[in-house]
C-alpha positions as CSV (number, residue, x, y, z in Angstrom):
1,M,57.4,-56.3,-84.3
2,S,60.2,-57.7,-82.1
3,E,60.3,-61.3,-80.8
4,Q,60.6,-61.3,-77.2
5,T,60.6,-64.7,-75.6
6,Q,59.0,-64.7,-72.1
7,R,60.9,-67.0,-69.9
8,S,59.0,-68.2,-66.5
9,E,61.4,-67.9,-63.6
10,E,61.4,-70.7,-61.2
11,P,60.6,-69.5,-57.6
12,S,63.5,-69.3,-55.1
13,S,63.9,-72.2,-52.6
14,S,63.3,-69.7,-49.8
15,S,59.8,-68.9,-51.3
16,K,59.0,-72.5,-51.8
17,V,59.8,-73.2,-48.1
18,L,57.6,-70.3,-47.2
19,V,54.5,-71.7,-49.1
20,I,55.0,-75.1,-47.5
21,L,55.2,-73.7,-44.1
22,F,52.1,-71.7,-44.7
23,W,50.1,-74.6,-46.1
24,G,51.0,-76.4,-43.0
25,Y,50.0,-73.4,-40.8
26,V,46.6,-73.6,-42.5
27,S,46.1,-77.0,-43.1
28,L,46.8,-78.5,-39.7
29,P,44.2,-76.6,-37.8
30,L,41.8,-77.1,-40.6
31,A,42.4,-81.0,-40.6
32,W,41.9,-81.1,-36.8
33,G,38.6,-79.3,-37.2
34,V,37.4,-81.7,-39.8
35,Y,38.6,-84.4,-37.5
36,E,36.8,-83.1,-34.4
37,T,33.6,-82.5,-36.4
38,S,33.6,-86.1,-37.9
39,K,34.0,-87.7,-34.5
40,G,30.8,-85.5,-33.3
41,V,28.9,-86.6,-36.4
42,V,29.8,-90.2,-35.9
43,A,28.8,-90.0,-32.2
44,L,25.6,-88.3,-33.2
45,F,24.4,-91.0,-35.8
46,T,25.8,-94.0,-34.0
47,G,24.4,-93.2,-30.7
């Protein structure tokens, strides 16, 4: 059996930037929807 060490390679900086951009692309509209829904729920229960 030959011993091969598996090394994990760090992702490149451009892929890190893409991940951050896509997280923002998904999170911002999601956060806006949660905020708007919360406003409606508060108005519903507080009168």
